[in-house]
PyMOL Python script that loads the backbone (N, CA, C, O; Angstrom):
from pymol import cmd

cmd.read_pdbstr("""\
ATOM      1  N   MET A   1      71.206 -51.666  25.171  1.00  0.00           N
ATOM      2  CA  MET A   1      71.564 -50.216  25.273  1.00  0.00           C
ATOM      3  C   MET A   1      70.084 -49.209  24.877  1.00  0.00           C
ATOM      4  O   MET A   1      69.131 -49.648  24.233  1.00  0.00           O
ATOM      5  N   ALA A   2      70.149 -48.270  25.246  1.00  0.00           N
ATOM      6  CA  ALA A   2      68.811 -47.127  25.466  1.00  0.00           C
ATOM      7  C   ALA A   2      69.499 -46.223  23.719  1.00  0.00           C
ATOM      8  O   ALA A   2      70.626 -46.154  23.230  1.00  0.00           O
ATOM      9  N   TYR A   3      68.159 -45.697  23.280  1.00  0.00           N
ATOM     10  CA  TYR A   3      69.163 -44.671  22.575  1.00  0.00           C
ATOM     11  C   TYR A   3      68.518 -43.675  22.557  1.00  0.00           C
ATOM     12  O   TYR A   3      67.360 -43.802  22.161  1.00  0.00           O
ATOM     13  N   ILE A   4      69.041 -42.142  23.015  1.00  0.00           N
ATOM     14  CA  ILE A   4      68.037 -41.112  23.129  1.00  0.00           C
ATOM     15  C   ILE A   4      68.338 -40.281  21.740  1.00  0.00           C
ATOM     16  O   ILE A   4      69.130 -40.508  20.825  1.00  0.00           O
ATOM     17  N   TRP A   5      67.404 -39.251  21.948  1.00  0.00           N
ATOM     18  CA  TRP A   5      67.448 -37.855  20.895  1.00  0.00           C
ATOM     19  C   TRP A   5      66.486 -36.975  21.518  1.00  0.00           C
ATOM     20  O   TRP A   5      65.673 -37.256  22.398  1.00  0.00           O
ATOM     21  N   CYS A   6      66.697 -35.846  20.926  1.00  0.00           N
ATOM     22  CA  CYS A   6      65.256 -34.532  21.019  1.00  0.00           C
ATOM     23  C   CYS A   6      64.372 -35.367  20.363  1.00  0.00           C
ATOM     24  O   CYS A   6      64.471 -36.353  19.632  1.00  0.00           O
ATOM     25  N   GLU A   7      63.267 -34.541  20.939  1.00  0.00           N
ATOM     26  CA  GLU A   7      62.160 -34.998  20.778  1.00  0.00           C
ATOM     27  C   GLU A   7      61.474 -34.264  19.250  1.00  0.00           C
ATOM     28  O   GLU A   7      60.345 -34.587  18.882  1.00  0.00           O
ATOM     29  N   LYS A   8      62.213 -33.392  18.564  1.00  0.00           N
ATOM     30  CA  LYS A   8      61.869 -33.177  17.050  1.00  0.00           C
ATOM     31  C   LYS A   8      63.141 -32.736  16.374  1.00  0.00           C
ATOM     32  O   LYS A   8      63.503 -31.560  16.405  1.00  0.00           O
ATOM     33  N   GLU A   9      63.844 -33.724  15.737  1.00  0.00           N
ATOM     34  CA  GLU A   9      64.525 -34.006  14.701  1.00  0.00           C
ATOM     35  C   GLU A   9      64.600 -33.024  13.711  1.00  0.00           C
ATOM     36  O   GLU A   9      63.412 -32.821  13.459  1.00  0.00           O
ATOM     37  N   GLU A  10      65.351 -32.188  12.896  1.00  0.00           N
ATOM     38  CA  GLU A  10      65.527 -31.561  11.554  1.00  0.00           C
ATOM     39  C   GLU A  10      66.802 -32.304  10.942  1.00  0.00           C
ATOM     40  O   GLU A  10      67.589 -33.065  11.505  1.00  0.00           O
ATOM     41  N   LYS A  11      66.775 -31.936   9.862  1.00  0.00           N
ATOM     42  CA  LYS A  11      67.694 -32.500   8.866  1.00  0.00           C
ATOM     43  C   LYS A  11      68.971 -32.498   9.350  1.00  0.00           C
ATOM     44  O   LYS A  11      69.518 -33.593   9.478  1.00  0.00           O
ATOM     45  N   TYR A  12      69.810 -31.097   9.770  1.00  0.00           N
ATOM     46  CA  TYR A  12      70.860 -30.780  10.580  1.00  0.00           C
ATOM     47  C   TYR A  12      70.972 -30.204  12.159  1.00  0.00           C
ATOM     48  O   TYR A  12      71.020 -29.028  12.520  1.00  0.00           O
ATOM     49  N   SER A  13      70.990 -31.087  12.752  1.00  0.00           N
ATOM     50  CA  SER A  13      70.860 -30.891  14.080  1.00  0.00           C
ATOM     51  C   SER A  13      71.889 -31.121  15.205  1.00  0.00           C
ATOM     52  O   SER A  13      72.560 -32.148  15.111  1.00  0.00           O
ATOM     53  N   PHE A  14      72.092 -30.356  16.190  1.00  0.00           N
ATOM     54  CA  PHE A  14      72.896 -30.283  16.948  1.00  0.00           C
ATOM     55  C   PHE A  14      72.310 -30.082  18.525  1.00  0.00           C
ATOM     56  O   PHE A  14      71.768 -29.089  19.010  1.00  0.00           O
ATOM     57  N   VAL A  15      72.583 -31.253  19.081  1.00  0.00           N
ATOM     58  CA  VAL A  15      71.845 -31.386  20.208  1.00  0.00           C
ATOM     59  C   VAL A  15      72.977 -31.476  21.281  1.00  0.00           C
ATOM     60  O   VAL A  15      74.024 -32.096  21.094  1.00  0.00           O
ATOM     61  N   GLU A  16      72.616 -30.690  22.604  1.00  0.00           N
ATOM     62  CA  GLU A  16      73.146 -31.681  23.935  1.00  0.00           C
ATOM     63  C   GLU A  16      72.704 -31.998  24.722  1.00  0.00           C
ATOM     64  O   GLU A  16      71.575 -31.591  24.999  1.00  0.00           O
ATOM     65  N   PHE A  17      73.319 -32.838  25.449  1.00  0.00           N
ATOM     66  CA  PHE A  17      72.813 -33.958  26.212  1.00  0.00           C
ATOM     67  C   PHE A  17      73.907 -33.250  27.538  1.00  0.00           C
ATOM     68  O   PHE A  17      75.088 -32.904  27.560  1.00  0.00           O
ATOM     69  N   ILE A  18      72.622 -33.276  28.702  1.00  0.00           N
ATOM     70  CA  ILE A  18      74.098 -32.850  29.767  1.00  0.00           C
ATOM     71  C   ILE A  18      72.848 -33.746  31.246  1.00  0.00           C
ATOM     72  O   ILE A  18      71.686 -34.138  31.357  1.00  0.00           O
ATOM     73  N   ASP A  19      74.358 -33.627  32.219  1.00  0.00           N
ATOM     74  CA  ASP A  19      73.517 -34.713  33.022  1.00  0.00           C
ATOM     75  C   ASP A  19      74.296 -34.872  34.266  1.00  0.00           C
ATOM     76  O   ASP A  19      75.428 -34.488  33.973  1.00  0.00           O
ATOM     77  N   THR A  20      74.276 -35.268  35.606  1.00  0.00           N
ATOM     78  CA  THR A  20      75.065 -35.169  36.648  1.00  0.00           C
ATOM     79  C   THR A  20      75.008 -36.687  36.768  1.00  0.00           C
ATOM     80  O   THR A  20      74.168 -37.443  36.281  1.00  0.00           O
ATOM     81  N   PHE A  21      76.339 -37.053  37.703  1.00  0.00           N
ATOM     82  CA  PHE A  21      76.297 -38.535  38.502  1.00  0.00           C
ATOM     83  C   PHE A  21      76.971 -38.464  39.614  1.00  0.00           C
ATOM     84  O   PHE A  21      77.637 -37.491  39.967  1.00  0.00           O
ATOM     85  N   THR A  22      76.837 -39.432  40.183  1.00  0.00           N
ATOM     86  CA  THR A  22      77.702 -39.615  41.896  1.00  0.00           C
ATOM     87  C   THR A  22      78.924 -40.785  41.341  1.00  0.00           C
ATOM     88  O   THR A  22      78.636 -41.738  40.618  1.00  0.00           O
ATOM     89  N   TYR A  23      80.128 -40.528  41.773  1.00  0.00           N
ATOM     90  CA  TYR A  23      81.265 -41.202  41.431  1.00  0.00           C
ATOM     91  C   TYR A  23      81.740 -41.634  42.893  1.00  0.00           C
ATOM     92  O   TYR A  23      81.487 -40.853  43.811  1.00  0.00           O
ATOM     93  N   ILE A  24      82.392 -42.790  43.163  1.00  0.00           N
ATOM     94  CA  ILE A  24      82.728 -43.017  43.976  1.00  0.00           C
ATOM     95  C   ILE A  24      84.351 -43.575  44.335  1.00  0.00           C
ATOM     96  O   ILE A  24      85.150 -43.151  45.171  1.00  0.00           O
ATOM     97  N   SER A  25      84.455 -44.533  43.487  1.00  0.00           N
ATOM     98  CA  SER A  25      85.906 -45.302  42.840  1.00  0.00           C
ATOM     99  C   SER A  25      85.649 -45.924  41.894  1.00  0.00           C
ATOM    100  O   SER A  25      84.521 -45.923  41.399  1.00  0.00           O
ATOM    101  N   GLY A  26      86.776 -46.687  41.366  1.00  0.00           N
ATOM    102  CA  GLY A  26      87.130 -47.577  40.767  1.00  0.00           C
ATOM    103  C   GLY A  26      87.244 -47.029  38.777  1.00  0.00           C
ATOM    104  O   GLY A  26      87.099 -45.927  38.249  1.00  0.00           O
ATOM    105  N   LYS A  27      87.483 -48.071  38.333  1.00  0.00           N
ATOM    106  CA  LYS A  27      87.544 -47.590  36.431  1.00  0.00           C
ATOM    107  C   LYS A  27      85.910 -47.326  36.208  1.00  0.00           C
ATOM    108  O   LYS A  27      84.971 -47.984  36.656  1.00  0.00           O
ATOM    109  N   ALA A  28      85.892 -46.122  35.352  1.00  0.00           N
ATOM    110  CA  ALA A  28      84.896 -45.947  35.004  1.00  0.00           C
ATOM    111  C   ALA A  28      84.802 -45.496  33.334  1.00  0.00           C
ATOM    112  O   ALA A  28      85.403 -44.662  32.658  1.00  0.00           O
ATOM    113  N   GLN A  29      83.700 -46.525  33.040  1.00  0.00           N
ATOM    114  CA  GLN A  29      83.859 -46.413  31.375  1.00  0.00           C
ATOM    115  C   GLN A  29      82.571 -45.849  30.604  1.00  0.00           C
ATOM    116  O   GLN A  29      81.420 -46.203  30.861  1.00  0.00           O
ATOM    117  N   LEU A  30      82.882 -45.056  29.766  1.00  0.00           N
ATOM    118  CA  LEU A  30      81.784 -44.397  28.970  1.00  0.00           C
ATOM    119  C   LEU A  30      81.698 -45.138  27.419  1.00  0.00           C
ATOM    120  O   LEU A  30      82.659 -45.492  26.736  1.00  0.00           O
ATOM    121  N   TYR A  31      80.385 -45.247  27.119  1.00  0.00           N
ATOM    122  CA  TYR A  31      80.184 -46.153  25.915  1.00  0.00           C
ATOM    123  C   TYR A  31      78.893 -45.367  25.029  1.00  0.00           C
ATOM    124  O   TYR A  31      77.720 -45.174  25.349  1.00  0.00           O
ATOM    125  N   VAL A  32      79.524 -45.077  24.005  1.00  0.00           N
ATOM    126  CA  VAL A  32      78.603 -43.885  23.069  1.00  0.00           C
ATOM    127  C   VAL A  32      78.385 -44.502  21.447  1.00  0.00           C
ATOM    128  O   VAL A  32      79.334 -45.090  20.927  1.00  0.00           O
ATOM    129  N   SER A  33      77.663 -44.407  21.027  1.00  0.00           N
ATOM    130  CA  SER A  33      77.193 -44.575  19.410  1.00  0.00           C
ATOM    131  C   SER A  33      76.183 -43.451  19.442  1.00  0.00           C
ATOM    132  O   SER A  33      75.360 -42.968  20.220  1.00  0.00           O
ATOM    133  N   ALA A  34      76.886 -43.176  17.578  1.00  0.00           N
ATOM    134  CA  ALA A  34      76.131 -41.453  17.471  1.00  0.00           C
ATOM    135  C   ALA A  34      76.257 -42.084  16.074  1.00  0.00           C
ATOM    136  O   ALA A  34      77.009 -42.953  15.633  1.00  0.00           O
ATOM    137  N   SER A  35      75.296 -41.375  15.538  1.00  0.00           N
ATOM    138  CA  SER A  35      74.892 -41.573  14.205  1.00  0.00           C
ATOM    139  C   SER A  35      75.830 -40.925  13.070  1.00  0.00           C
ATOM    140  O   SER A  35      76.335 -41.224  11.988  1.00  0.00           O
ATOM    141  N   PHE A  36      75.745 -39.682  14.122  1.00  0.00           N
ATOM    142  CA  PHE A  36      77.504 -39.099  12.757  1.00  0.00           C
ATOM    143  C   PHE A  36      78.561 -38.191  13.938  1.00  0.00           C
ATOM    144  O   PHE A  36      79.331 -39.000  14.457  1.00  0.00           O
ATOM    145  N   ASN A  37      78.731 -37.092  14.348  1.00  0.00           N
ATOM    146  CA  ASN A  37      79.701 -36.766  15.327  1.00  0.00           C
ATOM    147  C   ASN A  37      79.220 -36.585  16.801  1.00  0.00           C
ATOM    148  O   ASN A  37      78.037 -36.539  17.139  1.00  0.00           O
ATOM    149  N   TYR A  38      80.019 -36.515  17.417  1.00  0.00           N
ATOM    150  CA  TYR A  38      79.837 -36.144  19.008  1.00  0.00           C
ATOM    151  C   TYR A  38      81.217 -35.928  19.578  1.00  0.00           C
ATOM    152  O   TYR A  38      82.231 -36.518  19.203  1.00  0.00           O
ATOM    153  N   ALA A  39      81.126 -34.843  20.705  1.00  0.00           N
ATOM    154  CA  ALA A  39      82.087 -34.459  21.471  1.00  0.00           C
ATOM    155  C   ALA A  39      81.529 -34.531  22.693  1.00  0.00           C
ATOM    156  O   ALA A  39      80.326 -34.326  22.854  1.00  0.00           O
ATOM    157  N   THR A  40      82.691 -34.955  24.085  1.00  0.00           N
ATOM    158  CA  THR A  40      81.804 -35.176  25.224  1.00  0.00           C
ATOM    159  C   THR A  40      83.117 -34.571  26.026  1.00  0.00           C
ATOM    160  O   THR A  40      84.287 -34.511  25.647  1.00  0.00           O
ATOM    161  N   TYR A  41      82.550 -34.169  27.194  1.00  0.00           N
ATOM    162  CA  TYR A  41      82.939 -32.856  28.030  1.00  0.00           C
ATOM    163  C   TYR A  41      82.815 -33.700  29.286  1.00  0.00           C
ATOM    164  O   TYR A  41      81.760 -34.294  29.507  1.00  0.00           O
ATOM    165  N   ILE A  42      84.034 -33.793  30.271  1.00  0.00           N
ATOM    166  CA  ILE A  42      83.897 -34.049  31.846  1.00  0.00           C
ATOM    167  C   ILE A  42      83.486 -33.345  32.850  1.00  0.00           C
ATOM    168  O   ILE A  42      83.214 -34.354  33.501  1.00  0.00           O
ATOM    169  N   ASN A  43      83.188 -32.469  33.580  1.00  0.00           N
ATOM    170  CA  ASN A  43      83.455 -31.355  34.498  1.00  0.00           C
ATOM    171  C   ASN A  43      83.959 -30.396  33.865  1.00  0.00           C
ATOM    172  O   ASN A  43      84.827 -29.717  34.414  1.00  0.00           O
ATOM    173  N   GLY A  44      83.499 -30.090  32.446  1.00  0.00           N
ATOM    174  CA  GLY A  44      83.990 -29.113  31.531  1.00  0.00           C
ATOM    175  C   GLY A  44      85.054 -29.242  31.003  1.00  0.00           C
ATOM    176  O   GLY A  44      85.393 -28.347  30.229  1.00  0.00           O
ATOM    177  N   LYS A  45      85.979 -30.409  31.226  1.00  0.00           N
ATOM    178  CA  LYS A  45      86.861 -30.698  30.003  1.00  0.00           C
ATOM    179  C   LYS A  45      86.471 -31.473  28.986  1.00  0.00           C
ATOM    180  O   LYS A  45      85.419 -32.111  29.028  1.00  0.00           O
ATOM    181  N   PHE A  46      87.413 -31.491  27.818  1.00  0.00           N
ATOM    182  CA  PHE A  46      87.074 -32.442  26.562  1.00  0.00           C
ATOM    183  C   PHE A  46      87.772 -33.405  27.005  1.00  0.00           C
ATOM    184  O   PHE A  46      88.881 -33.422  27.539  1.00  0.00           O
ATOM    185  N   VAL A  47      86.944 -34.321  26.711  1.00  0.00           N
ATOM    186  CA  VAL A  47      87.723 -36.143  26.679  1.00  0.00           C
ATOM    187  C   VAL A  47      87.614 -36.565  25.466  1.00  0.00           C
ATOM    188  O   VAL A  47      88.662 -36.985  24.975  1.00  0.00           O
ATOM    189  N   VAL A  48      86.461 -36.599  24.662  1.00  0.00           N
ATOM    190  CA  VAL A  48      86.947 -37.542  23.129  1.00  0.00           C
ATOM    191  C   VAL A  48      85.724 -36.946  22.294  1.00  0.00           C
ATOM    192  O   VAL A  48      84.655 -36.539  22.750  1.00  0.00           O
ATOM    193  N   ALA A  49      86.198 -36.998  20.772  1.00  0.00           N
ATOM    194  CA  ALA A  49      84.882 -37.133  19.604  1.00  0.00           C
ATOM    195  C   ALA A  49      85.228 -38.025  18.969  1.00  0.00           C
ATOM    196  O   ALA A  49      86.385 -38.418  18.817  1.00  0.00           O
ATOM    197  N   GLY A  50      83.985 -38.574  18.396  1.00  0.00           N
ATOM    198  CA  GLY A  50      83.714 -39.346  17.729  1.00  0.00           C
ATOM    199  C   GLY A  50      83.460 -39.012  16.556  1.00  0.00           C
ATOM    200  O   GLY A  50      83.283 -37.793  16.576  1.00  0.00           O
ATOM    201  N   GLN A  51      83.279 -39.595  15.035  1.00  0.00           N
ATOM    202  CA  GLN A  51      82.769 -39.399  13.881  1.00  0.00           C
ATOM    203  C   GLN A  51      82.190 -41.342  13.330  1.00  0.00           C
ATOM    204  O   GLN A  51      82.744 -42.438  13.416  1.00  0.00           O
ATOM    205  N   TYR A  52      81.210 -40.993  12.940  1.00  0.00           N
ATOM    206  CA  TYR A  52      80.528 -42.190  12.222  1.00  0.00           C
ATOM    207  C   TYR A  52      80.096 -42.229  10.994  1.00  0.00           C
ATOM    208  O   TYR A  52      79.735 -41.281  10.295  1.00  0.00           O
ATOM    209  N   ALA A  53      80.162 -43.986  10.593  1.00  0.00           N
ATOM    210  CA  ALA A  53      79.733 -43.893   9.486  1.00  0.00           C
ATOM    211  C   ALA A  53      78.700 -45.463   9.640  1.00  0.00           C
ATOM    212  O   ALA A  53      78.686 -46.535   9.037  1.00  0.00           O
ATOM    213  N   ASP A  54      78.160 -45.052  10.429  1.00  0.00           N
ATOM    214  CA  ASP A  54      77.693 -46.314  10.642  1.00  0.00           C
ATOM    215  C   ASP A  54      76.080 -46.532  10.579  1.00  0.00           C
ATOM    216  O   ASP A  54      75.478 -45.464  10.464  1.00  0.00           O
ATOM    217  N   THR A  55      75.308 -47.614  10.626  1.00  0.00           N
ATOM    218  CA  THR A  55      74.129 -47.514   9.682  1.00  0.00           C
ATOM    219  C   THR A  55      73.209 -47.970  11.028  1.00  0.00           C
ATOM    220  O   THR A  55      73.677 -48.335  12.107  1.00  0.00           O
ATOM    221  N   VAL A  56      71.749 -47.853  10.674  1.00  0.00           N
ATOM    222  CA  VAL A  56      70.860 -48.135  12.069  1.00  0.00           C
ATOM    223  C   VAL A  56      70.604 -49.950  12.519  1.00  0.00           C
ATOM    224  O   VAL A  56      70.053 -50.418  13.515  1.00  0.00           O
ATOM    225  N   LYS A  57      71.209 -50.607  11.419  1.00  0.00           N
ATOM    226  CA  LYS A  57      71.748 -51.706  11.422  1.00  0.00           C
ATOM    227  C   LYS A  57      72.802 -52.494  12.267  1.00  0.00           C
ATOM    228  O   LYS A  57      72.712 -53.436  13.054  1.00  0.00           O
ATOM    229  N   GLU A  58      73.905 -51.687  11.762  1.00  0.00           N
ATOM    230  CA  GLU A  58      74.877 -51.681  12.558  1.00  0.00           C
ATOM    231  C   GLU A  58      75.494 -50.487  13.220  1.00  0.00           C
ATOM    232  O   GLU A  58      75.877 -49.482  12.621  1.00  0.00           O
ATOM    233  N   LYS A  59      75.553 -50.684  14.469  1.00  0.00           N
ATOM    234  CA  LYS A  59      76.020 -49.573  15.056  1.00  0.00           C
ATOM    235  C   LYS A  59      77.227 -49.604  15.531  1.00  0.00           C
ATOM    236  O   LYS A  59      77.661 -50.629  16.058  1.00  0.00           O
ATOM    237  N   VAL A  60      77.985 -48.441  15.412  1.00  0.00           N
ATOM    238  CA  VAL A  60      79.851 -48.356  16.218  1.00  0.00           C
ATOM    239  C   VAL A  60      79.651 -47.753  17.519  1.00  0.00           C
ATOM    240  O   VAL A  60      78.984 -46.738  17.720  1.00  0.00           O
ATOM    241  N   ILE A  61      80.405 -48.588  18.587  1.00  0.00           N
ATOM    242  CA  ILE A  61      80.092 -47.962  20.020  1.00  0.00           C
ATOM    243  C   ILE A  61      81.378 -47.686  20.244  1.00  0.00           C
ATOM    244  O   ILE A  61      81.970 -48.762  20.167  1.00  0.00           O
ATOM    245  N   ASP A  62      82.180 -46.771  20.496  1.00  0.00           N
ATOM    246  CA  ASP A  62      83.097 -46.228  21.453  1.00  0.00           C
ATOM    247  C   ASP A  62      83.745 -46.714  23.122  1.00  0.00           C
ATOM    248  O   ASP A  62      83.331 -45.928  23.974  1.00  0.00           O
ATOM    249  N   GLU A  63      84.241 -47.323  23.440  1.00  0.00           N
ATOM    250  CA  GLU A  63      84.371 -47.306  24.892  1.00  0.00           C
ATOM    251  C   GLU A  63      85.511 -46.495  25.346  1.00  0.00           C
ATOM    252  O   GLU A  63      86.622 -46.632  24.833  1.00  0.00           O
ATOM    253  N   ILE A  64      85.316 -45.794  26.135  1.00  0.00           N
ATOM    254  CA  ILE A  64      86.332 -44.793  26.386  1.00  0.00           C
ATOM    255  C   ILE A  64      86.494 -44.615  28.306  1.00  0.00           C
ATOM    256  O   ILE A  64      85.575 -44.356  29.084  1.00  0.00           O
ATOM    257  N   ASP A  65      87.608 -44.799  28.563  1.00  0.00           N
ATOM    258  CA  ASP A  65      88.233 -44.721  29.967  1.00  0.00           C
ATOM    259  C   ASP A  65      87.682 -43.375  29.914  1.00  0.00           C
ATOM    260  O   ASP A  65      87.705 -42.782  28.836  1.00  0.00           O
ATOM    261  N   VAL A  66      87.163 -42.793  31.003  1.00  0.00           N
ATOM    262  CA  VAL A  66      86.997 -41.430  31.801  1.00  0.00           C
ATOM    263  C   VAL A  66      87.169 -41.622  33.030  1.00  0.00           C
ATOM    264  O   VAL A  66      86.500 -40.910  33.779  1.00  0.00           O
ATOM    265  N   THR A  67      88.025 -42.545  33.593  1.00  0.00           N
ATOM    266  CA  THR A  67      88.254 -42.482  34.713  1.00  0.00           C
ATOM    267  C   THR A  67      89.099 -41.320  35.574  1.00  0.00           C
ATOM    268  O   THR A  67      88.988 -41.171  36.791  1.00  0.00           O
ATOM    269  N   SER A  68      89.995 -40.499  34.673  1.00  0.00           N
ATOM    270  CA  SER A  68      91.052 -39.581  35.157  1.00  0.00           C
ATOM    271  C   SER A  68      90.070 -38.191  34.837  1.00  0.00           C
ATOM    272  O   SER A  68      90.476 -37.032  34.920  1.00  0.00           O
ATOM    273  N   TYR A  69      88.903 -38.545  34.513  1.00  0.00           N
ATOM    274  CA  TYR A  69      88.099 -37.066  34.431  1.00  0.00           C
ATOM    275  C   TYR A  69      87.301 -36.858  35.497  1.00  0.00           C
ATOM    276  O   TYR A  69      86.835 -35.722  35.582  1.00  0.00           O
ATOM    277  N   LEU A  70      86.942 -37.835  36.546  1.00  0.00           N
ATOM    278  CA  LEU A  70      86.345 -38.053  37.299  1.00  0.00           C
ATOM    279  C   LEU A  70      86.631 -37.398  38.951  1.00  0.00           C
ATOM    280  O   LEU A  70      87.827 -37.170  39.133  1.00  0.00           O
ATOM    281  N   LYS A  71      86.057 -37.190  39.717  1.00  0.00           N
ATOM    282  CA  LYS A  71      86.366 -36.396  40.996  1.00  0.00           C
ATOM    283  C   LYS A  71      85.179 -37.384  41.911  1.00  0.00           C
ATOM    284  O   LYS A  71      83.983 -37.489  41.639  1.00  0.00           O
ATOM    285  N   THR A  72      85.809 -37.945  42.881  1.00  0.00           N
ATOM    286  CA  THR A  72      85.059 -37.969  43.976  1.00  0.00           C
ATOM    287  C   THR A  72      83.688 -36.999  44.212  1.00  0.00           C
ATOM    288  O   THR A  72      83.737 -35.777  44.353  1.00  0.00           O
ATOM    289  N   GLY A  73      82.373 -37.875  44.224  1.00  0.00           N
ATOM    290  CA  GLY A  73      81.185 -36.711  44.563  1.00  0.00           C
ATOM    291  C   GLY A  73      80.389 -36.713  43.227  1.00  0.00           C
ATOM    292  O   GLY A  73      80.094 -37.618  42.447  1.00  0.00           O
ATOM    293  N   LYS A  74      80.198 -35.655  43.240  1.00  0.00           N
ATOM    294  CA  LYS A  74      78.963 -34.806  42.142  1.00  0.00           C
ATOM    295  C   LYS A  74      79.836 -34.754  40.770  1.00  0.00           C
ATOM    296  O   LYS A  74      80.669 -33.854  40.659  1.00  0.00           O
ATOM    297  N   ASN A  75      79.663 -35.702  39.722  1.00  0.00           N
ATOM    298  CA  ASN A  75      80.202 -35.127  38.452  1.00  0.00           C
ATOM    299  C   ASN A  75      79.485 -34.544  37.184  1.00  0.00           C
ATOM    300  O   ASN A  75      78.256 -34.594  37.143  1.00  0.00           O
ATOM    301  N   GLU A  76      79.994 -34.149  36.441  1.00  0.00           N
ATOM    302  CA  GLU A  76      78.460 -33.536  34.940  1.00  0.00           C
ATOM    303  C   GLU A  76      79.361 -34.218  33.802  1.00  0.00           C
ATOM    304  O   GLU A  76      80.578 -34.233  33.617  1.00  0.00           O
ATOM    305  N   ILE A  77      78.275 -34.774  33.116  1.00  0.00           N
ATOM    306  CA  ILE A  77      78.832 -35.275  31.906  1.00  0.00           C
ATOM    307  C   ILE A  77      77.882 -34.385  30.463  1.00  0.00           C
ATOM    308  O   ILE A  77      76.660 -34.316  30.329  1.00  0.00           O
ATOM    309  N   LYS A  78      78.880 -33.850  29.629  1.00  0.00           N
ATOM    310  CA  LYS A  78      78.219 -33.450  28.758  1.00  0.00           C
ATOM    311  C   LYS A  78      78.075 -33.371  27.243  1.00  0.00           C
ATOM    312  O   LYS A  78      78.822 -32.544  26.719  1.00  0.00           O
ATOM    313  N   LEU A  79      77.300 -34.033  26.455  1.00  0.00           N
ATOM    314  CA  LEU A  79      77.698 -34.799  25.368  1.00  0.00           C
ATOM    315  C   LEU A  79      77.051 -33.983  24.199  1.00  0.00           C
ATOM    316  O   LEU A  79      75.825 -34.069  24.130  1.00  0.00           O
ATOM    317  N   ILE A  80      77.743 -33.133  23.184  1.00  0.00           N
ATOM    318  CA  ILE A  80      77.153 -32.303  21.767  1.00  0.00           C
ATOM    319  C   ILE A  80      77.741 -33.505  20.322  1.00  0.00           C
ATOM    320  O   ILE A  80      78.801 -33.926  19.860  1.00  0.00           O
ATOM    321  N   CYS A  81      75.858 -33.674  20.016  1.00  0.00           N
ATOM    322  CA  CYS A  81      76.259 -34.322  18.985  1.00  0.00           C
ATOM    323  C   CYS A  81      75.151 -33.410  17.714  1.00  0.00           C
ATOM    324  O   CYS A  81      74.111 -32.762  17.830  1.00  0.00           O
ATOM    325  N   TYR A  82      75.882 -33.725  16.742  1.00  0.00           N
ATOM    326  CA  TYR A  82      75.376 -33.549  15.677  1.00  0.00           C
ATOM    327  C   TYR A  82      74.875 -34.573  14.732  1.00  0.00           C
ATOM    328  O   TYR A  82      75.501 -35.591  14.433  1.00  0.00           O
ATOM    329  N   HIS A  83      73.494 -34.182  14.195  1.00  0.00           N
ATOM    330  CA  HIS A  83      72.836 -35.474  13.473  1.00  0.00           C
ATOM    331  C   HIS A  83      72.735 -34.925  11.598  1.00  0.00           C
ATOM    332  O   HIS A  83      72.133 -33.929  11.197  1.00  0.00           O
ATOM    333  N   MET A  84      73.234 -35.564  11.046  1.00  0.00           N
ATOM    334  CA  MET A  84      73.250 -35.024   9.480  1.00  0.00           C
ATOM    335  C   MET A  84      71.723 -34.979   8.597  1.00  0.00           C
ATOM    336  O   MET A  84      71.366 -34.397   7.573  1.00  0.00           O
ATOM    337  N   GLY A  85      71.138 -35.785   9.435  1.00  0.00           N
ATOM    338  CA  GLY A  85      69.407 -36.087   8.760  1.00  0.00           C
ATOM    339  C   GLY A  85      69.612 -37.304   7.591  1.00  0.00           C
ATOM    340  O   GLY A  85      70.683 -37.604   7.062  1.00  0.00           O
ATOM    341  N   ASN A  86      68.481 -37.830   7.374  1.00  0.00           N
ATOM    342  CA  ASN A  86      68.211 -38.527   6.292  1.00  0.00           C
ATOM    343  C   ASN A  86      68.761 -38.438   4.778  1.00  0.00           C
ATOM    344  O   ASN A  86      69.074 -39.293   3.950  1.00  0.00           O
ATOM    345  N   ASP A  87      68.741 -36.939   4.778  1.00  0.00           N
ATOM    346  CA  ASP A  87      68.859 -36.110   3.130  1.00  0.00           C
ATOM    347  C   ASP A  87      70.423 -36.152   2.712  1.00  0.00           C
ATOM    348  O   ASP A  87      71.012 -35.175   2.250  1.00  0.00           O
ATOM    349  N   HIS A  88      71.056 -37.507   2.953  1.00  0.00           N
ATOM    350  CA  HIS A  88      72.392 -36.900   2.334  1.00  0.00           C
ATOM    351  C   HIS A  88      72.597 -38.276   1.567  1.00  0.00           C
ATOM    352  O   HIS A  88      73.576 -38.436   0.837  1.00  0.00           O
TER     353      HIS A  88
END
""", "prot")
cmd.dss("prot")
cmd.show_as("cartoon", "prot")
cmd.util.cbc("prot")
cmd.orient("prot")
């Protein structure tokens, strides 16, 4: 699993990750692991939100069926993440 984040991390950060992808057919799963809170949107529709109390060594991963949010062809996914920072 690859982890992504912004280049400069602040103590209290909100970050948006936006990307597009092509969907052809079949079941589509989204896997999300976030250090604190996140919200997911596909094609502008709210899909799911999550909140974690995990650690660096013990990550929690949400597995979400997003098939019903997809359309054939180009789709957009957006994750809005909140990071509390290390000072908590």
